[in-house]
KOLRO-376946 format. One line per 10 residues: number of its first residue (from 0); their letters; for each residue y, x, z of N, C-alpha, C, O, CB. Coordinates in nm, 4 decimals, padded with zeros to 6 digits. Each point is the difference from the previous one (the first is absolute). Glycine has a CB too. Layout:
<sites>
NUM = A = Y/X/Z/Y/X/Z/Y/X/Z/Y/X/Z/Y/X/Z  ...
</sites>
This chain:
<sites>
0 = MTQAPPSDQG = 12.2315/-03.2330/05.5139/00.0945/-00.1094/-00.0132/00.1107/-00.0428/00.0899/-00.0278/-00.0201/00.1182/-00.1496/-00.0341/-00.2173  00.2680/00.0421/00.0680/00.1222/-00.0283/00.1064/00.0574/-00.1405/-00.0607/00.0210/-00.0167/-00.1202/00.0571/00.2958/00.1837  -00.0628/-00.3472/00.0062/00.0747/-00.1385/-00.0272/00.1300/-00.0037/-00.0180/00.0659/00.0611/00.0841/-00.2099/-00.1468/00.0314  00.2140/00.0199/-00.2196/00.1337/00.0374/-00.0130/00.0423/-00.1566/-00.0432/-00.0871/-00.0863/-00.0116/00.0766/00.3793/-00.0605  00.1453/-00.3197/00.0507/00.0397/-00.1337/-00.0320/-00.0301/00.0099/-00.1501/00.0009/00.1013/-00.0699/00.1868/-00.1522/00.2620  -00.2175/-00.0899/-00.2307/-00.0698/00.0020/-00.1173/00.1331/00.0388/-00.1202/00.1205/-00.0057/00.0248/-00.3401/-00.1928/00.0765  00.1665/00.2315/-00.2117/00.0800/00.0231/-00.1139/00.0012/-00.1010/-00.1001/-00.0976/-00.0743/-00.0101/00.0607/00.2888/00.0525  00.1164/-00.2242/-00.1034/00.0520/-00.1029/-00.1137/-00.1042/00.0275/-00.1234/-00.0404/-00.0800/-00.0844/00.3226/00.0858/00.1558  -00.3166/00.1517/-00.0523/-00.0449/00.0278/-00.1090/-00.1673/-00.0205/00.0062/-00.0407/-00.0469/00.1062/00.2609/00.2022/-00.1451  -00.3087/-00.1288/-00.0512/-00.1477/-00.0225/00.0054/-00.0522/00.0919/00.0789/-00.0650/-00.0122/00.1038/00.0483/-00.0758/-00.3083
10 = LIIVYDGECP = 00.0652/00.2195/00.1218/-00.0987/00.1059/00.0486/00.1282/00.1133/-00.0324/00.0766/-00.0044/-00.0963/-00.3823/-00.0923/00.0296  00.3039/00.1908/00.1691/00.0949/00.1263/-00.0064/-00.0826/00.1247/00.0300/-00.0577/00.0211/00.1067/00.2656/-00.1550/-00.0269  -00.2070/00.2095/-00.1805/-00.0287/00.1255/-00.0201/00.0927/00.1291/00.0220/00.0933/00.0293/-00.0748/-00.2211/-00.1640/-00.0599  00.0936/00.1989/00.2344/00.0966/00.1075/00.0377/-00.0457/00.1197/-00.0067/-00.0906/00.0342/00.0760/00.1855/-00.1637/00.0517  -00.0394/00.2189/-00.2229/-00.0505/00.1196/-00.0485/00.0890/00.1285/-00.0290/00.1192/00.0008/-00.0305/-00.2687/-00.1645/-00.0523  00.0683/00.2672/00.0986/00.1227/00.1306/-00.0650/00.0050/-00.0033/-00.1506/-00.0910/00.0236/-00.0795/00.0372/00.1616/00.2684  00.1712/-00.2173/-00.2101/00.0069/00.0014/-00.1708/00.0253/00.1484/-00.0771/00.0166/00.0236/-00.1197/00.0953/-00.2735/00.1471  -00.1154/00.3398/00.0888/00.0272/00.1645/-00.0562/-00.1586/00.0461/00.0078/-00.0162/00.1059/-00.0608/00.2987/-00.0329/00.1761  -00.3876/-00.1182/-00.0639/-00.1421/00.0192/-00.0044/-00.0697/-00.0470/-00.1181/-00.0117/-00.1207/-00.0210/00.0240/00.1080/00.2470  -00.0517/00.0861/-00.2915/-00.0849/-00.0485/-00.1540/-00.1115/-00.0817/00.0308/-00.0300/-00.0936/-00.0740/00.0716/00.3072/-00.0521
20 = FCAAYVRMTR = -00.1081/-00.1858/00.2322/-00.1169/-00.0801/00.0081/00.0382/-00.1316/00.0474/-00.0559/-00.0932/-00.0579/-00.0853/00.2847/00.0970  00.2327/-00.2239/00.0631/00.0361/-00.1247/00.0518/00.0614/-00.0731/-00.1124/-00.0051/-00.1226/-00.0093/00.0348/00.2065/00.2410  00.0211/-00.0161/-00.3062/00.1025/-00.0854/-00.1134/-00.0980/-00.0379/-00.0895/00.0006/-00.1217/-00.0185/00.2280/00.2497/00.0207  -00.3107/-00.0691/-00.0629/-00.1160/-00.0347/-00.0794/-00.1166/-00.0872/00.0783/-00.0815/-00.0698/-00.0602/00.1391/00.2914/-00.0702  -00.0545/-00.2118/00.2249/-00.0902/-00.1226/00.0828/00.0573/-00.1058/-00.0198/-00.0568/-00.0887/-00.0638/-00.0176/00.1994/00.2378  00.1907/-00.1256/-00.1280/00.0585/-00.1480/-00.0007/00.0420/-00.0399/-00.1442/00.0127/-00.1216/-00.0145/00.0799/00.1481/00.2589  -00.0726/00.0366/-00.3350/-00.0063/-00.0381/-00.1192/-00.1147/-00.0280/-00.0829/00.0216/-00.0754/-00.0948/00.1504/00.1734/00.1304  -00.3038/-00.0483/-00.0189/-00.0990/-00.0317/-00.0502/-00.0920/-00.1086/00.0805/-00.0965/-00.0542/-00.0539/00.1354/00.2768/-00.0528  -00.0033/-00.2457/00.2266/-00.0837/-00.1058/00.0641/00.0532/-00.1284/-00.0673/00.1186/-00.0233/-00.0235/-00.1586/00.1482/00.2590  -00.0680/-00.2068/-00.2636/-00.0112/-00.1312/-00.0231/00.0050/-00.1390/00.0861/-00.1012/-00.0700/-00.0034/00.0026/00.2146/-00.1294
30 = LRAAAGPVLL = 00.1784/-00.1757/00.1876/-00.0059/-00.1208/00.1086/-00.0407/-00.1062/-00.0550/00.0233/-00.0297/-00.1172/00.1421/00.0970/00.2386  -00.2306/-00.1347/-00.0412/-00.0505/-00.1481/-00.0458/00.1215/-00.0826/00.0337/00.0840/00.0319/00.0842/-00.3510/-00.0113/-00.0330  00.2682/-00.1214/-00.1192/00.1283/-00.1196/-00.0090/-00.0360/-00.0579/00.1476/00.0771/-00.0916/00.0283/-00.0545/00.0043/-00.3292  -00.0988/00.1089/00.3828/-00.0082/-00.0876/00.1265/00.0823/00.1274/00.0995/00.0110/-00.0088/00.1223/-00.2872/-00.1719/-00.1679  00.3208/00.2793/-00.0252/00.0987/00.0813/00.1037/00.1351/-00.0462/-00.0116/00.0791/00.0544/00.0770/-00.2087/00.1512/-00.0909  00.1703/-00.2833/-00.0551/00.1464/-00.0535/-00.0395/00.0630/00.1101/-00.0717/-00.0581/00.0997/-00.0430/00.0918/-00.2532/00.2446  00.1054/00.1232/-00.2115/00.0973/00.1167/-00.0317/-00.0143/00.1155/00.0780/-00.0070/-00.0032/00.1229/00.1588/-00.1502/-00.1859  -00.1575/00.2781/-00.0198/-00.0249/00.1225/00.0469/00.1628/00.0882/-00.0032/00.0638/00.0144/-00.1043/-00.3552/-00.0365/00.0068  00.3328/00.0687/00.2204/00.0875/00.0808/-00.0172/-00.0119/00.1465/00.0427/-00.0256/00.0400/00.1136/00.1285/-00.2404/-00.1089  -00.0820/00.2684/-00.1059/-00.0351/00.1779/00.0376/00.1319/00.0566/00.0139/00.0933/00.0018/-00.0803/-00.3144/00.0439/-00.0680
40 = LDAREGTHPV = 00.2090/00.0104/00.2916/00.1176/00.0460/00.0573/-00.0206/00.1513/00.0263/-00.0830/00.0389/00.0822/00.1381/-00.2708/00.0190  00.0364/00.3309/-00.1860/-00.0170/00.1350/00.0066/00.0851/00.0201/00.1549/00.1133/-00.0421/00.0232/-00.1329/00.1064/-00.3271  -00.0661/00.0089/00.3961/00.0834/00.0052/00.1573/00.0995/00.0867/-00.0224/00.0671/00.0101/00.1028/-00.2530/-00.0385/00.0602  00.2398/00.1172/-00.2777/00.0997/00.0705/00.0027/00.1106/-00.0414/-00.0399/00.1031/00.0656/00.0151/-00.2326/00.0632/-00.0215  00.1246/-00.2575/-00.0575/00.1221/-00.0702/-00.0317/-00.0248/-00.1460/00.0731/00.0475/-00.1010/-00.0520/00.0031/00.2387/-00.1926  -00.1060/-00.1432/00.3339/-00.0091/-00.1377/00.1060/00.1117/00.0090/00.0695/00.0358/00.0938/00.0711/-00.2744/-00.1133/-00.0288  00.3125/-00.1156/-00.0719/00.0520/-00.0679/00.0977/-00.0392/-00.1474/00.0450/00.0555/-00.0723/00.0828/00.1005/00.2250/-00.1569  -00.2480/-00.1718/00.0095/-00.0580/-00.1256/00.0299/-00.0358/-00.0165/00.1442/-00.0456/00.0872/00.0739/-00.0350/-00.0905/-00.2996  00.1113/-00.1370/00.2592/-00.0256/-00.0192/00.1629/-00.1423/00.0443/00.0503/-00.0150/00.0281/00.1189/00.1720/-00.2347/-00.1264  -00.2494/00.2124/-00.0709/-00.1412/00.0325/00.0380/00.0191/00.1518/00.0568/-00.0721/00.0234/00.0970/-00.0604/-00.1877/-00.2915
50 = MARIAQAGLD = 00.1980/00.2481/00.1615/00.0403/00.1569/00.0204/-00.0198/-00.0142/00.1394/-00.0974/00.0449/00.0604/00.2800/00.0311/-00.2488  -00.0572/-00.1603/00.2555/00.0396/-00.0132/00.1277/-00.1239/-00.0504/00.0765/-00.0149/00.0490/00.1119/00.2599/-00.0887/-00.1785  -00.3089/-00.0231/00.0375/-00.1515/-00.0918/00.0474/-00.0985/00.1102/00.0253/-00.0812/00.0058/00.0925/00.1028/-00.2326/-00.2545  00.0024/00.3327/00.0439/-00.1065/00.1070/-00.0186/00.0300/00.1184/00.1367/-00.0726/00.0521/00.0847/00.0638/-00.0922/-00.3981  00.1123/00.0449/00.2896/00.0549/00.1144/00.1252/00.0022/-00.0688/00.1365/-00.0246/00.0702/00.0981/00.1936/00.0587/-00.2607  -00.1467/-00.2367/00.1766/00.0011/-00.0782/00.1253/-00.1520/00.0063/00.0525/-00.0196/00.0060/00.1214/00.2258/-00.1714/-00.2002  -00.2990/00.1643/00.0009/-00.1453/-00.0226/00.0190/-00.0307/00.1525/00.0272/-00.1172/00.0121/00.0360/00.0615/-00.2402/-00.2003  00.1246/00.3508/00.1586/-00.0385/00.1376/-00.0233/-00.0871/00.0155/-00.0759/-00.0949/00.0589/00.0518/00.1485/-00.0097/00.1184  -00.0717/-00.0826/-00.3036/-00.0828/00.0424/-00.1334/00.0530/00.1106/-00.0561/00.1085/00.0026/-00.0580/-00.1650/-00.2172/00.0022  -00.0169/00.3069/00.0710/00.0419/00.1260/-00.0853/-00.0470/-00.0012/-00.1465/-00.1189/00.0170/-00.0269/00.1071/00.1156/00.2384
60 = LDAGMVVEMR = 00.1090/-00.1536/-00.3099/-00.0154/-00.0194/-00.1118/-00.0637/00.1614/-00.0921/-00.0506/00.0178/-00.1109/00.2556/-00.2443/00.1677  -00.1802/00.2892/00.0219/-00.0428/00.1572/-00.0357/-00.1819/00.0128/00.0314/-00.0764/00.0796/-00.0546/00.3637/00.0355/00.1494  -00.3182/-00.2079/-00.0028/-00.1487/-00.0085/00.0296/-00.0778/-00.1177/-00.0893/-00.1214/-00.0207/-00.0021/00.1815/00.1063/00.2546  00.0400/-00.1538/-00.3227/-00.0684/-00.1390/-00.0878/00.0730/-00.0639/-00.0316/00.1037/-00.0177/00.0638/-00.2621/-00.0128/00.0197  00.1308/-00.0276/-00.1937/00.0840/-00.1005/-00.0759/-00.0137/-00.1414/00.1035/-00.0818/-00.0044/00.0919/00.0274/00.1207/-00.3717  00.1479/-00.2272/00.2474/00.0106/-00.1005/00.0843/-00.0082/-00.1211/-00.1008/00.0549/-00.0032/-00.1101/00.0823/00.1349/00.3010  -00.2136/-00.2289/-00.1360/-00.0038/-00.1280/-00.0692/00.0305/-00.1272/00.0708/-00.0675/-00.0295/00.0986/-00.0856/00.1421/-00.2214  00.2553/-00.1961/00.0787/00.0230/-00.0994/00.0745/-00.0400/-00.1134/-00.0341/00.0254/-00.0251/-00.1178/00.1183/00.1306/00.1743  -00.2150/-00.2130/00.0183/-00.0567/-00.1101/-00.0801/-00.0143/-00.0934/00.1106/-00.0518/00.0259/00.1086/-00.0730/00.0987/-00.3029  00.1914/-00.2711/00.1456/00.0034/-00.0898/00.1232/00.0437/00.0174/00.1357/-00.0498/-00.0629/00.0935/-00.0990/00.0136/-00.2096
70 = GALYHGDAAL = 00.2424/00.1348/00.1287/00.0959/00.0659/00.1344/-00.0788/00.0957/00.0567/00.0224/00.0312/00.1170/00.1002/-00.2347/-00.0443  -00.2257/00.2648/-00.1440/-00.1155/00.0989/00.0952/00.0149/00.1360/-00.0928/-00.0137/-00.0022/-00.1223/-00.2037/-00.2053/00.2194  00.2449/00.3163/-00.0267/00.0190/00.1090/-00.0392/-00.0979/00.0875/00.0186/-00.0297/00.0443/00.1109/00.2232/-00.0968/-00.0899  -00.2785/00.0986/-00.1809/-00.1286/00.0962/00.0168/00.0690/00.1228/-00.0509/00.0838/00.0123/-00.0893/-00.3038/-00.1783/00.0466  00.1464/00.2810/00.1463/00.0368/00.1525/-00.0414/-00.1136/00.0632/-00.0448/-00.1103/-00.0405/00.0369/00.2817/00.0666/00.1232  -00.1603/00.0629/-00.2308/-00.0964/00.1205/-00.0388/-00.1260/-00.0771/-00.0512/00.0018/-00.0986/-00.0737/00.0841/00.2856/00.2623  -00.2020/-00.1207/-00.1333/-00.1353/-00.0881/-00.0591/00.0031/-00.1168/00.0184/-00.0670/-00.0612/-00.0831/-00.0644/00.2045/00.1150  00.1997/-00.2289/00.0705/-00.0141/-00.1560/-00.0189/00.0839/-00.0443/-00.0943/-00.0237/-00.1114/-00.0466/-00.0328/00.0741/00.2609  00.1504/00.0983/-00.2544/00.0865/-00.0512/-00.1299/-00.1254/00.0266/-00.1187/-00.0269/-00.0932/-00.0758/00.3248/00.1779/00.1608  -00.3507/00.0079/-00.0933/-00.0950/00.0262/-00.1248/-00.0901/-00.1030/00.0157/-00.0270/-00.0556/-00.1064/00.0394/00.3034/00.0821
80 = TLLAGLTTRS = -00.0672/-00.2910/00.1205/-00.0966/-00.0947/00.0276/00.0091/-00.1352/-00.0393/-00.0832/-00.0680/-00.0602/00.0578/00.2018/00.2176  00.1633/-00.1707/-00.1059/00.0594/-00.1093/-00.0519/-00.0048/-00.0330/-00.1615/-00.0545/-00.0940/-00.0578/00.1885/00.1401/00.2625  -00.0589/00.0627/-00.2563/00.0121/-00.0213/-00.1496/-00.1273/00.0354/-00.0544/-00.0094/-00.0493/-00.1124/00.2502/00.0974/00.0979  -00.3204/00.0025/00.0396/-00.1374/00.0143/-00.0605/-00.0623/-00.1597/00.0128/-00.0680/-00.0440/-00.0927/00.0308/00.3304/00.1717  00.0607/-00.3568/00.0234/-00.0425/-00.1457/00.0067/00.0649/-00.0820/-00.1026/-00.0655/-00.0943/-00.0443/00.0316/00.1149/00.2816  00.1712/00.0031/-00.2896/00.0778/-00.0638/-00.0767/-00.0029/00.0262/-00.1529/00.0356/-00.0836/-00.0831/00.0816/00.0776/00.2859  -00.1757/00.1647/-00.2399/-00.0036/00.0529/-00.1109/-00.0913/-00.0901/-00.0866/-00.0971/-00.0532/00.0538/00.1509/00.2793/00.0465  -00.0291/-00.2452/-00.2252/-00.0756/-00.0687/-00.1226/-00.1160/00.1359/-00.0179/00.0307/00.1158/00.0284/00.2094/-00.2891/-00.1768  -00.3509/00.1397/00.1057/-00.0867/00.1006/-00.0431/-00.0062/00.0347/-00.1545/-00.0933/00.0402/-00.0696/-00.0283/-00.1129/00.2692  00.2243/00.0496/-00.2224/00.0078/00.0295/-00.1573/00.0590/00.1393/-00.0186/00.0995/00.0464/00.0558/-00.0616/-00.2975/-00.1203
90 = GLFNRLTAWA = -00.1243/00.3133/-00.0312/00.0504/00.1793/-00.0255/-00.0688/00.0442/00.1025/-00.0333/-00.0719/00.0942/00.2817/00.0857/-00.1818  -00.2780/00.1211/00.0762/-00.0766/00.1130/00.0507/00.0785/00.0822/00.1245/-00.0568/00.0832/00.0707/-00.0500/-00.0669/-00.3220  00.2368/-00.0520/00.2635/00.0806/00.0614/00.0715/-00.0057/-00.1094/00.1406/-00.0100/00.0359/00.1173/00.1604/00.0990/-00.3428  -00.1419/-00.2610/00.1796/00.0003/-00.1102/00.1073/-00.1389/-00.0270/00.0633/-00.0137/-00.0429/00.1146/00.2040/-00.0651/-00.2403  -00.3153/00.1436/00.0220/-00.1414/-00.0254/00.0687/-00.0153/00.0997/00.0975/-00.0386/-00.0226/00.1146/-00.0726/-00.0713/-00.3102  00.1507/00.2393/00.1368/-00.0003/00.1137/00.1092/00.0833/-00.0216/00.1382/-00.0516/00.0097/00.1113/00.0284/00.1416/-00.3174  00.1369/-00.1769/00.1860/00.0865/-00.0272/00.1255/-00.0410/-00.1115/00.0875/00.0135/00.0010/00.1223/00.1665/00.0813/-00.2484  -00.2419/-00.1994/00.0419/-00.0558/-00.1014/00.0705/-00.1081/00.0267/00.1298/00.0016/-00.0347/00.1181/00.0456/-00.0664/-00.3506  -00.1299/00.1709/00.1595/-00.1393/00.0464/00.0664/00.0463/00.1113/00.1001/-00.0347/-00.0026/00.1181/-00.1316/-00.0434/-00.3375  00.2371/00.1327/00.1726/00.0314/00.1211/00.1244/00.0553/-00.0628/00.1222/-00.0542/00.0399/00.1031/00.1186/00.1432/-00.2711
100 = FAAPWRARLL = 00.0286/-00.2703/00.1833/00.0999/-00.0342/00.0638/-00.0407/-00.1358/00.0712/00.0291/-00.0205/00.1178/00.1267/00.1536/-00.2785  -00.2293/-00.2307/00.0777/-00.0420/-00.1249/00.0750/-00.0750/00.0079/00.1394/00.0110/-00.0830/00.0902/-00.0243/00.0012/-00.3189  -00.0694/00.2027/00.2305/-00.0462/00.0184/00.1429/00.0695/00.0756/00.0793/00.0364/00.1107/-00.0396/-00.2242/-00.1374/-00.0292  00.2232/-00.0246/00.2115/00.1207/00.0696/00.0636/-00.0544/00.1258/00.0439/00.0733/00.0986/00.0077/00.0502/-00.3039/00.0712  -00.2299/00.2097/-00.0532/-00.0731/00.1520/00.0317/00.0244/00.0978/-00.0963/00.0398/00.1122/00.0314/-00.2224/-00.2131/00.0717  00.1566/00.0579/-00.2468/00.0551/00.0921/-00.0946/00.1115/00.0253/-00.0332/00.0129/00.1020/-00.0677/-00.1573/-00.1396/00.0135  00.2570/-00.0353/00.0841/00.1124/-00.0001/-00.0237/00.0475/00.1005/00.1122/00.0749/00.0929/-00.0304/-00.0705/-00.3278/-00.0901  -00.0517/00.2149/00.2617/00.0465/00.0962/00.1072/-00.0276/00.1290/-00.0494/00.0893/00.0846/-00.0045/-00.1285/-00.2325/00.1920  -00.0998/00.1764/-00.2329/-00.0470/00.1422/-00.0301/00.0571/00.0473/-00.1298/00.0052/00.1220/-00.0156/-00.2192/-00.1596/00.1381  00.2604/-00.0448/-00.2237/00.0514/00.0731/-00.0994/00.1593/00.0054/-00.0188/00.0571/00.0541/-00.0946/-00.2781/-00.1075/00.0008
110 = YPPMVAGRNL = 00.2851/-00.0160/00.2065/00.1472/-00.0199/00.0050/00.0678/00.1449/00.0452/00.0993/00.0436/-00.0582/-00.1294/-00.3150/00.1234  -00.0182/00.3242/00.0179/00.0661/00.1253/00.0716/-00.0100/00.1162/-00.1223/00.1024/00.0625/-00.0272/-00.1872/-00.1273/00.3083  -00.0316/00.0905/-00.3492/00.0203/00.1075/-00.1264/00.0908/-00.0557/-00.0883/00.0391/00.0778/-00.0870/-00.2638/00.0128/00.0879  00.2740/-00.2141/-00.0040/00.0713/-00.0257/-00.1006/00.1799/00.0280/00.0322/00.0935/00.0206/-00.0774/-00.3185/-00.1971/00.0092  00.2172/00.1653/00.2252/00.1322/00.0107/00.0622/-00.0030/00.1542/-00.0428/00.0822/00.0381/-00.0833/-00.0610/-00.2378/00.3036  -00.0911/00.2678/-00.1789/00.0188/00.1737/-00.0058/00.0215/00.0324/-00.1380/00.0799/00.0915/-00.0197/-00.2409/-00.0285/00.2108  00.1023/-00.1227/-00.3019/00.0070/00.0209/-00.1282/00.1678/-00.0448/-00.0597/00.0559/00.0526/-00.0963/-00.3513/-00.0949/00.0932  00.3446/-00.0536/00.0793/00.1186/-00.0613/-00.0422/00.1040/00.1174/00.0595/00.0937/00.0545/-00.0584/-00.1791/-00.3369/00.0609  00.0396/00.3007/00.1252/00.0886/00.1143/00.0584/00.0095/00.1345/-00.0713/00.1066/00.0610/-00.0082/-00.1641/-00.1633/00.2144  -00.0631/00.1487/-00.2602/00.0065/00.1244/-00.0663/00.0624/-00.0106/-00.1337/00.0640/00.0975/-00.0393/-00.2575/-00.0295/00.1618
120 = TLRLLGRRKL = 00.1842/-00.1712/-00.1968/00.0540/-00.0139/-00.1325/00.1477/-00.0297/00.0170/00.0728/00.0353/-00.0928/-00.2939/-00.1167/-00.0060  00.2816/00.0157/00.2139/00.1427/-00.0022/00.0156/00.0764/00.1594/00.0176/00.1068/00.0425/-00.0440/-00.1583/-00.2970/00.1594  -00.0501/00.3153/-00.0351/00.0596/00.1549/00.0072/-00.0083/00.0745/-00.0983/00.0910/00.0804/-00.0203/-00.1363/-00.0733/00.2092  -00.0536/-00.0135/-00.2662/-00.0107/00.0852/-00.1082/00.1276/-00.0851/-00.1258/00.0772/00.0593/-00.0753/-00.3960/00.0320/00.1497  00.3075/-00.1875/-00.0642/00.1399/-00.0426/-00.0971/00.1258/00.0207/00.0617/00.0991/-00.0437/-00.0585/-00.2171/-00.1341/-00.0437  00.1306/00.2328/00.2027/00.1314/00.0066/00.0493/00.0759/-00.1334/00.0534/00.1212/-00.0211/-00.0019/-00.1231/00.2112/-00.1576  -00.0824/-00.2588/00.1986/00.0502/-00.1121/00.0576/-00.0217/-00.0446/00.1530/-00.1130/00.0036/00.0488/00.0899/-00.0505/-00.2790  00.1300/00.0065/00.3014/00.0109/-00.0631/00.1309/-00.1078/-00.1038/00.0285/-00.0364/-00.0765/-00.0893/00.2774/00.1166/00.0736  -00.3029/-00.0450/00.1625/-00.0546/-00.1050/00.0415/00.0944/-00.1086/00.0368/00.1208/00.0209/-00.0106/-00.2935/00.1214/00.0697  00.1350/-00.2387/-00.0234/00.0925/-00.1078/00.0187/00.0727/-00.0009/00.1200/00.1176/-00.0360/00.0044/-00.2523/-00.0807/-00.1335
130 = GRA = 00.0668/00.1568/00.2325/00.0875/00.0549/00.1100/00.1029/00.0921/00.0251/00.0719/00.0224/00.0974/-00.2317/-00.0798/-00.0595  00.1481/00.1077/-00.1566/00.1001/00.1250/-00.0134/00.1084/00.0053/-00.1311/00.0735/00.0915/-00.0373/-00.2788/00.0392/00.1557  00.1838/-00.2702/-00.1734/00.0725/00.0136/-00.1227/00.1330/-00.0586/00.0111/00.0768/00.0025/-00.0962/-00.2816/-00.0042/-00.0259
</sites>
């Protein structure tokens, strides 16, 4: 987690819009009303000020998504753990992801294979990683 100036948004989720897994995850996740407004930001189209804060913090979007909440940046498995705590338990997908990522140790264990799967999928689809976009 990296501190950043507070955003006027409730929650900003920065993800790779060309990654089919990332895009499906952010579409399917149902966040509780407690999270406030949610802005889904495709990192490939990102000119939002949070992109500069992510770069300044040295966070690699190829290594994981970023969630900004109340001025703090959460990266990779920490982002998924945060989202798991804010996700409703309605629907099988949300129950499974909440269980999988609510425990930080499970998120740390599961996240690297997910990133490897993302990278392989991008390569198979002929898409570039964000750092080389």
